[in-house]
N, C-alpha and C positions, 0 to 999 in steps of 0.2 A: 504494500500500500504506500501511498505518497507520504512524504514527511510534512504532515499538516498537524501542528500541535496547538493546543488551546492558547498558549502564551505567545505564539508567533503567527497565528492565522491572519492572513491578509486577504480579504475578499478580492482586491484588485489583482493580486498574484493569481488567484484562482481564475479570475476572468481571463487573464492573459493566456494561461495554460489551455483553457477550454476554447477560447477564440481560435487559438492555433490549431486545435483538434477539429473544430466544427465549422469555423468561419461564420459569416452572418447567419443568424438563426431563421430569419423570415417568419418568426412566430409573433403573434398569434394568428393562425389562418382565419380568413374571413373577408368577404367582399365589402363590408360596411361596418361602421361602429355598432349598429344594432345587431348584426349577425354575430359579431365578436361578443357582445354582451349576452346574447342568447347562449352562445357556446360556453361562457363562463358558468352559467347555471346548469346547462345540460351535462357538462363534464363531471359534475359531482358524482363520485362513486362509480365511474365507468371509464372505459377506454375511449380514446378520441375517435377511433374508427366507428364506434357506435354513435357518437355525437354527429359525425359526418352524415350517417344514414338518416338521422332524425332531421338535420337541417335540410338535407336534400328532399325529404318528404314535404317539409314546409315550403320549400322553393317550388316544387312540382305543383302544389295545391295553391299557389299564390298567397301563401300565408307568412311570407318572410318580411313582414312589416309591422310596425308597432300598432297601427290602427287596426289592421286585420286580426292580429292576435288578441288585441284588447277586446274586440267585439265578437270573437269566436266563441262557439259553444265549448265549454270546458272539456266535455267528453271527446269532442272532435279533436281538440288540441292534444289531449292525452294520447289519442290513437295515433296521431301523426308523429309524436315524439317517442312512441313506444320503444324503438330500438335503443334509446339511451338508458332504459331501465328506470325503475321507480317513477314511471311516467305520470301517474296520477298526482303524486307529490310534486313532481317538477312542473307539471302543468299549473298547479296552484301557485307555485313560487313565481313562475313566469307571469301569471296573471297579477299577482301581488306587485310585481315589479312594474308592469305597465300601468297599473292603477296609480302607483306612486309617481310615475313620470307624468301622467295626466294631471294628477293632483297638484304637483309642484310647478310644472311648466306647460300645462295644457297640451301635453303630448309632444312638445317640441324638444327633440332629443338634443339638438345643438345647444339650446338654452339650458337644458338640464345639465349637460356636461360642462357648461361655462362656469358653473359654481367653482369656488376655490376648492382645493383638495380636501381640507378638513370638513367643509360643509358637505361636499359630495359624498365623502366616505361616511359621514354621520347619517346622511339621508339614506344611503344604501343599506347601512346596518340597521336602519329602522324598518326595513322591509322583512316581513316574516319569511324565514327560509334562506336569507342571505347572511352568511357569516363573513368573517374577516378575509379569508382567502378569496371568496367569490367577489366581495366588494373591492378588494385591492386589485384583482384581475381586471375588473371592469374599469376601475380608475386608471390603471396603468395602460392597458392595451386598447380599450375602447375610447377612453377620454383623454389619453396621452398626458396623464398626470405622473409626476415623479414620485412613485412609491414602489418599493420592492415587494414582490409577492413571495410569500412563504407557503410551501405545500409539503405534503407528506414525504415526497422524494428528497427535498432539501433537508428536512429534519433527519431522515434516515441516513443520508450521506454524512452529515455533520456528526451525528452520534457515532457512526461506525468509525469515523476518523478521529474521534475523541476531541472534537472541537467544542461540543456541547454535551450536556447530559439530559436526562428525561425531565429535569426540573425546569428547563428553559421554557418560557411561554412564547406564544406567537410573536408578540411585539418585541420581546427581548431579542429574538433571532432577526427580526426585520431591522432593528436598530443596529445589530452587529454588522449587517451588510451596508446599510445606509451610511453609517459612520466611517466605513472603510472604502467606499466607492466614490468616484467623482459624481457630481450632480448632473448626470447624463442619462437621459431617458433611454437612449439606445443601449447603453451599457446595462441598465436595469432590465430591459426587455430581454436582451441576449443572455445575460447570466442566468436569469430565472429559467429561460428555455433550456439552457445547457444542463441545468440541474434536472429538468424533466427528462432530457435525453439520457443522461447518466443513469437516472433511476430506472428507466425502462430498459436500457440496453445492458447495463452492468450491475448497478447496485440494487438488484431486485430484492423484493421482500423475502422471497424464498429462492434458494439456489443462486446466490449472487455469483457473478462471473467477473473476477478481478483481472484475469488475463486479458491484456489489451486495453484495459481501462486507462483513459488519459491521466488519471490520478495515481497510476502506478509510479510515474516518474517524479523526480525531485522538482518541485515548482521553481525553486531558486535557479536551477540549472537552465530551465526553459526560459524564464524571464531575462536571464543574463545573456542568452544567445541572440 
């Protein structure tokens, strides 16, 4: 495993290593801020391939818009997003989200996203079914706000590399990254994406594959080259 220790961990070194391994992430996939926002809800507890199927169903049925989803029958919406799993719950969460946008900005997504980061995050967290990871994903990738997203992959990788332990909270880990990274939205987006790639390809929950992992190498050696 890489030489990443709690007292010497530098998120910027981590970014340089992973940028060299992956290049620009091109993440989060989506043709519009609204589609990206939907993806942030649909990806809860499922693989992204399932989210893509759900979004394609919505696209095929001309339902990939705020107004269409806001006025859709909830059962019909659930049926379309069925591939994403927990479809009845997620349909309710999506409806809660569109209701909040209508309530706050009369359904104008640009106006909704124009709020400052703290206000937008607070408003999203007020939506039933939207937690910190989902809210921050929407803020970062859909609204282009400078906030670092923490997910289960990131926590798992850092715990296995002894950077953190189980006592660390979500915002503690987020601050660890934000304090060590430049205030650069592109860096935030890419590094979070890289942690997802690592978690899926190498640092899996079961049967991790350390051979070939970009973090096998010494970070200092890479950043010095």
